[in-house]
Residue frames as a rotation matrix with the C-alpha (Angstrom) as fourth column:
MET 1
-0.189 -0.956 -0.224 -26.59
0.536 0.091 -0.840 8.14
0.823 -0.279 0.495 -8.38
ASN 2
-0.341 0.013 0.940 -28.33
-0.541 -0.820 -0.185 10.13
0.769 -0.572 0.287 -5.60
LEU 3
0.659 0.704 0.266 -29.68
-0.670 0.390 0.631 7.21
0.341 -0.594 0.729 -3.85
SER 4
-0.397 -0.772 0.497 -27.88
-0.907 0.411 -0.086 4.77
-0.138 -0.485 -0.864 -1.51
LEU 5
-0.760 -0.018 -0.650 -28.19
-0.221 0.947 0.232 1.10
0.611 0.320 -0.724 -1.51
LEU 6
-0.802 0.537 -0.262 -30.50
0.475 0.308 -0.824 1.39
-0.362 -0.785 -0.502 1.55
ASP 7
-0.528 0.610 -0.590 -32.56
-0.573 -0.770 -0.283 4.03
-0.627 0.189 0.756 -0.22
ILE 8
-0.138 0.472 -0.871 -33.45
-0.950 0.184 0.251 1.54
0.279 0.862 0.423 -3.07
GLN 9
0.450 0.343 0.825 -33.46
-0.704 0.705 0.091 -1.50
-0.550 -0.621 0.558 -0.84
GLY 10
0.489 -0.348 -0.800 -30.81
-0.677 0.427 -0.600 -3.17
0.550 0.835 -0.026 -2.95
ALA 11
0.934 -0.200 0.295 -28.66
-0.031 0.778 0.628 -6.16
-0.355 -0.596 0.720 -2.14
VAL 12
0.237 -0.932 -0.275 -24.99
-0.963 -0.263 0.063 -7.12
-0.131 0.250 -0.959 -2.46
LEU 13
0.979 -0.185 -0.090 -23.20
0.159 0.958 -0.240 -10.07
0.130 0.221 0.967 -4.01
VAL 14
0.404 -0.913 0.056 -19.69
-0.849 -0.351 0.395 -10.33
-0.341 -0.207 -0.917 -2.59
VAL 15
0.982 -0.158 0.108 -17.41
0.186 0.916 -0.355 -12.54
-0.043 0.369 0.929 -4.53
SER 16
0.515 -0.854 -0.076 -13.87
-0.272 -0.247 0.930 -12.83
-0.813 -0.458 -0.360 -3.62
GLN 17
0.949 -0.207 0.236 -11.34
0.304 0.414 -0.858 -13.00
0.080 0.886 0.456 -6.49
PHE 18
0.476 -0.832 -0.284 -7.66
0.315 -0.140 0.939 -12.94
-0.821 -0.536 0.196 -5.80
THR 19
-0.103 -0.523 0.846 -6.89
0.977 0.106 0.185 -12.31
-0.187 0.846 0.500 -9.46
LEU 20
0.802 0.373 0.467 -8.12
0.447 -0.893 -0.057 -8.78
0.395 0.254 -0.883 -9.10
TYR 21
0.805 -0.580 -0.123 -4.86
-0.300 -0.578 0.759 -8.14
-0.512 -0.574 -0.639 -7.18
ALA 22
0.609 -0.617 0.498 -2.60
0.778 0.586 -0.226 -8.86
-0.152 0.525 0.837 -10.05
ASP 23
0.299 -0.618 -0.727 0.64
-0.262 -0.786 0.560 -6.92
-0.918 0.023 -0.397 -10.65
ILE 24
0.759 0.088 0.645 1.24
0.560 0.417 -0.716 -6.58
-0.332 0.905 0.267 -14.29
ARG 25
0.800 -0.437 -0.410 4.27
-0.403 -0.899 0.172 -4.32
-0.444 0.027 -0.896 -14.15
LYS 26
-0.194 -0.979 -0.060 6.87
-0.851 0.138 0.506 -6.89
-0.487 0.150 -0.860 -15.08
GLY 27
-0.828 -0.273 0.489 6.99
-0.106 0.934 0.342 -9.62
-0.550 0.231 -0.803 -17.65
ARG 28
-0.744 0.555 -0.371 4.25
-0.423 0.038 0.905 -11.21
0.517 0.831 0.207 -19.53
ARG 29
-0.183 0.715 -0.674 2.45
0.526 0.651 0.547 -13.01
0.831 -0.254 -0.495 -16.85
PRO 30
0.366 0.409 0.836 0.62
-0.450 -0.709 0.544 -11.40
0.815 -0.575 -0.076 -13.95
SER 31
-0.737 -0.534 -0.415 1.97
0.155 0.463 -0.873 -11.94
0.658 -0.707 -0.259 -10.45
PHE 32
0.384 0.916 0.120 -0.41
-0.089 -0.093 0.992 -12.64
0.919 -0.391 0.045 -7.52
THR 33
-0.301 -0.610 -0.733 2.18
0.675 0.407 -0.615 -12.83
0.674 -0.680 0.289 -4.75
SER 34
-0.940 -0.044 0.339 0.77
-0.182 -0.777 -0.603 -9.69
0.290 -0.628 0.722 -3.08
ALA 35
0.048 0.999 0.004 -2.77
-0.468 0.019 0.883 -11.15
0.882 -0.044 0.469 -2.75
ALA 36
-0.108 -0.112 0.988 -3.57
-0.994 0.002 -0.108 -12.31
0.010 -0.994 -0.111 0.70
PRO 37
-0.923 -0.170 -0.345 -3.22
-0.208 0.975 0.075 -15.99
0.323 0.141 -0.936 1.42
PRO 38
-0.231 0.899 -0.373 -6.51
0.029 0.389 0.921 -17.91
0.972 0.202 -0.116 1.82
ALA 39
-0.153 0.130 -0.980 -6.14
0.896 0.436 -0.082 -18.22
0.416 -0.891 -0.183 5.53
LEU 40
-0.770 -0.157 -0.618 -6.16
0.436 -0.837 -0.331 -14.53
-0.465 -0.524 0.713 5.89
ALA 41
-0.924 0.356 -0.140 -8.46
-0.351 -0.646 0.677 -13.50
0.151 0.675 0.722 3.04
GLU 42
-0.471 0.816 -0.335 -11.40
0.406 0.537 0.739 -15.83
0.783 0.212 -0.584 3.72
PRO 43
-0.178 0.372 -0.911 -12.07
0.971 -0.084 -0.224 -14.42
-0.160 -0.924 -0.347 7.18
LEU 44
-0.784 -0.083 -0.615 -11.80
0.039 -0.996 0.085 -10.83
-0.619 0.043 0.784 5.83
VAL 45
-0.820 0.564 -0.099 -14.33
-0.199 -0.118 0.973 -11.55
0.537 0.818 0.208 3.12
GLU 46
-0.164 0.733 -0.660 -16.68
0.836 0.458 0.301 -13.01
0.523 -0.502 -0.688 5.86
ARG 47
-0.449 -0.045 -0.892 -16.11
0.705 -0.632 -0.323 -9.94
-0.549 -0.774 0.316 8.09
PHE 48
-0.982 0.046 -0.184 -16.89
-0.153 -0.765 0.625 -7.74
-0.112 0.642 0.758 5.07
LYS 49
-0.521 0.831 -0.197 -20.20
0.219 0.353 0.909 -9.61
0.825 0.430 -0.366 4.48
GLN 50
-0.174 0.431 -0.885 -21.17
0.978 0.183 -0.103 -9.33
0.118 -0.884 -0.453 8.14
ALA 51
-0.704 -0.201 -0.681 -20.42
0.414 -0.895 -0.164 -5.64
-0.577 -0.398 0.713 8.15
ILE 52
-0.898 0.439 -0.031 -22.79
-0.236 -0.420 0.876 -5.11
0.372 0.794 0.481 5.20
ALA 53
-0.359 0.750 -0.555 -25.38
0.508 0.656 0.558 -7.18
0.783 -0.082 -0.617 6.85
THR 54
-0.564 0.011 -0.826 -25.29
0.792 -0.277 -0.544 -5.11
-0.235 -0.961 0.148 10.07
HIS 55
-0.907 0.177 -0.383 -26.76
-0.233 -0.967 0.106 -2.25
-0.351 0.185 0.918 8.02
GLY 56
-0.071 0.973 0.218 -29.86
-0.168 0.204 -0.964 -4.37
-0.983 -0.105 0.149 7.14
ILE 57
0.105 -0.019 -0.994 -28.70
-0.989 -0.107 -0.103 -4.90
-0.105 0.994 -0.030 3.56
SER 58
0.864 0.317 0.392 -29.20
-0.255 0.945 -0.203 -8.26
-0.435 0.075 0.897 2.05
VAL 59
0.092 -0.927 -0.364 -25.89
-0.985 -0.137 0.100 -9.93
-0.142 0.349 -0.926 1.25
GLN 60
0.964 0.126 0.236 -25.01
-0.062 0.963 -0.261 -13.09
-0.260 0.237 0.936 -0.50
GLY 61
0.173 -0.972 -0.162 -21.63
-0.810 -0.234 0.537 -14.54
-0.560 0.038 -0.828 -1.19
GLY 62
0.453 -0.124 -0.883 -19.94
-0.657 0.623 -0.425 -17.01
0.603 0.772 0.201 -3.47
ILE 63
0.990 -0.127 -0.066 -17.93
0.142 0.809 0.571 -19.93
-0.020 -0.574 0.818 -2.49
PHE 64
0.637 -0.758 -0.140 -14.43
-0.666 -0.632 0.396 -19.03
-0.389 -0.159 -0.907 -1.42
GLY 65
-0.329 -0.920 0.213 -11.73
-0.584 0.376 0.720 -20.45
-0.742 0.113 -0.661 -3.61
ALA 66
0.074 0.467 0.881 -14.18
0.437 0.779 -0.450 -22.00
-0.896 0.418 -0.147 -6.03
ASP 67
-0.969 -0.218 0.118 -14.30
0.188 -0.336 0.923 -21.49
-0.161 0.916 0.367 -9.74
MET 68
-0.201 0.969 -0.141 -17.36
0.562 -0.004 -0.827 -19.57
-0.802 -0.246 -0.544 -10.45
ASP 69
-0.635 0.093 0.767 -19.15
0.675 -0.416 0.609 -18.03
0.376 0.904 0.202 -13.44
VAL 70
-0.238 0.490 -0.839 -20.44
0.633 -0.577 -0.517 -14.63
-0.737 -0.654 -0.172 -12.41
SER 71
-0.438 0.141 0.888 -22.42
0.785 -0.420 0.454 -12.31
0.437 0.896 0.073 -14.66
LEU 72
-0.309 0.414 -0.856 -23.84
0.610 -0.604 -0.513 -8.96
-0.730 -0.681 -0.066 -14.07
VAL 73
0.223 0.563 0.796 -26.11
0.890 -0.451 0.070 -6.43
0.399 0.693 -0.601 -15.75
ASN 74
-0.741 -0.467 -0.483 -24.70
0.612 -0.765 -0.199 -2.89
-0.276 -0.444 0.852 -15.27
THR 75
0.178 0.877 0.446 -27.79
0.962 -0.250 0.109 -0.68
0.207 0.409 -0.889 -15.06
GLY 76
0.306 -0.068 -0.950 -26.13
0.611 -0.751 0.251 2.39
-0.730 -0.657 -0.188 -13.78
PRO 77
0.992 0.090 -0.092 -25.23
-0.001 -0.713 -0.701 5.57
-0.129 0.696 -0.707 -15.83
VAL 78
0.398 -0.913 -0.084 -21.47
-0.775 -0.286 -0.564 4.90
0.491 0.289 -0.822 -15.07
THR 79
0.826 -0.313 -0.468 -18.88
0.459 0.856 0.238 2.39
0.326 -0.412 0.851 -13.96
ILE 80
0.628 -0.622 0.467 -16.29
-0.707 -0.707 0.008 3.61
0.325 -0.335 -0.884 -11.47
LEU 81
0.468 -0.545 -0.695 -13.12
0.549 0.796 -0.255 1.63
0.693 -0.262 0.672 -10.83
MET 82
0.829 -0.178 0.530 -11.66
-0.501 -0.656 0.564 2.34
0.247 -0.733 -0.633 -7.50
ASP 83
0.199 -0.835 -0.513 -8.00
0.217 0.548 -0.808 1.61
0.956 0.050 0.291 -6.81
SER 84
0.917 0.175 -0.357 -7.44
0.369 -0.041 0.928 1.31
0.148 -0.984 -0.102 -3.03
ASP 85
-0.011 -0.958 -0.285 -3.73
0.974 -0.075 0.213 2.12
-0.225 -0.275 0.935 -3.43
GLN 86
-0.464 -0.009 0.886 -4.86
0.506 -0.823 0.257 5.50
0.727 0.568 0.386 -4.97
LEU 87
0.548 0.775 0.316 -7.13
0.185 -0.481 0.857 6.23
0.816 -0.411 -0.406 -2.04
ARG 88
0.463 -0.355 -0.812 -4.41
0.886 0.200 0.418 6.28
0.014 -0.913 0.407 0.61
Protein backbone atom coordinates (compact mmCIF):
# COMPACT_ATOMS: atom_id res chain seq x y z
CA MET A 1 0.00 0.00 0.00
CA ASN A 2 3.03 2.27 0.12
CA LEU A 3 3.66 2.18 -3.63
CA SER A 4 1.80 4.03 -6.35
CA LEU A 5 0.62 2.67 -9.66
CA LEU A 6 3.61 4.39 -11.26
CA ASP A 7 5.98 2.77 -8.75
CA ILE A 8 4.84 -0.73 -9.65
CA GLN A 9 4.44 0.07 -13.36
CA GLY A 10 0.81 -0.99 -13.14
CA ALA A 11 -2.00 -0.55 -15.62
CA VAL A 12 -5.61 0.60 -15.40
CA LEU A 13 -8.77 -0.92 -16.84
CA VAL A 14 -11.57 1.66 -17.03
CA VAL A 15 -15.02 0.16 -17.39
CA SER A 16 -17.98 2.51 -17.26
CA GLN A 17 -21.01 1.17 -15.46
CA PHE A 18 -24.04 3.37 -14.93
CA THR A 19 -25.54 0.82 -12.56
CA LEU A 20 -22.97 1.85 -9.97
CA TYR A 21 -24.99 5.03 -9.56
CA ALA A 22 -28.13 3.31 -8.30
CA ASP A 23 -30.38 4.98 -5.76
CA ILE A 24 -31.87 2.29 -3.54
CA ARG A 25 -33.47 4.51 -0.92
CA LYS A 26 -37.06 3.99 -2.11
CA GLY A 27 -39.03 0.96 -3.20
CA ARG A 28 -37.83 -2.42 -4.36
CA ARG A 29 -36.13 -1.41 -7.57
CA PRO A 30 -33.03 0.73 -7.91
CA SER A 31 -33.37 4.03 -9.73
CA PHE A 32 -30.73 5.12 -12.23
CA THR A 33 -32.27 8.51 -13.05
CA SER A 34 -29.33 10.40 -11.52
CA ALA A 35 -26.76 8.63 -13.71
CA ALA A 36 -25.35 10.79 -16.49
CA PRO A 37 -26.93 10.26 -19.91
CA PRO A 38 -24.70 8.50 -22.47
CA ALA A 39 -24.05 11.69 -24.46
CA LEU A 40 -22.46 13.22 -21.34
CA ALA A 41 -21.00 10.11 -19.74
CA GLU A 42 -19.09 8.66 -22.69
CA PRO A 43 -16.92 11.78 -23.26
CA LEU A 44 -16.23 11.93 -19.50
CA VAL A 45 -15.03 8.33 -19.50
CA GLU A 46 -12.77 9.06 -22.47
CA ARG A 47 -11.36 12.19 -20.78
CA PHE A 48 -10.67 10.15 -17.65
CA LYS A 49 -8.77 7.53 -19.67
CA GLN A 50 -6.76 10.26 -21.43
CA ALA A 51 -5.92 11.88 -18.08
CA ILE A 52 -4.56 8.58 -16.79
CA ALA A 53 -2.53 8.03 -19.96
CA THR A 54 -0.88 11.47 -19.66
CA HIS A 55 0.95 10.14 -16.60
CA GLY A 56 2.52 7.35 -18.64
CA ILE A 57 0.17 4.73 -17.25
CA SER A 58 -1.09 2.01 -19.56
CA VAL A 59 -4.87 2.31 -19.75
CA GLN A 60 -7.45 0.17 -21.49
CA GLY A 61 -11.19 0.57 -21.65
CA GLY A 62 -14.28 -1.44 -22.27
CA ILE A 63 -16.92 -0.71 -24.89
CA PHE A 64 -19.20 2.07 -23.73
CA GLY A 65 -22.79 0.89 -23.34
CA ALA A 66 -22.02 -2.75 -24.07
CA ASP A 67 -22.81 -5.74 -21.91
CA MET A 68 -19.44 -6.97 -20.69
CA ASP A 69 -18.25 -9.71 -18.40
CA VAL A 70 -15.52 -8.29 -16.20
CA SER A 71 -13.60 -10.25 -13.61
CA LEU A 72 -10.83 -9.26 -11.29
CA VAL A 73 -8.40 -10.77 -8.90
CA ASN A 74 -8.08 -8.59 -5.83
CA THR A 75 -4.48 -9.04 -4.72
CA GLY A 76 -4.38 -6.16 -2.30
CA PRO A 77 -4.54 -6.39 1.46
CA VAL A 78 -7.77 -4.37 1.57
CA THR A 79 -10.66 -3.20 -0.55
CA ILE A 80 -11.72 0.41 -0.09
CA LEU A 81 -15.12 1.68 -1.23
CA MET A 82 -15.03 5.39 -2.02
CA ASP A 83 -18.34 7.24 -2.15
CA SER A 84 -17.81 10.51 -3.99
CA ASP A 85 -20.84 12.07 -2.25
CA GLN A 86 -19.06 11.56 1.06
CA LEU A 87 -15.87 13.21 -0.22
CA ARG A 88 -17.47 16.61 -0.67
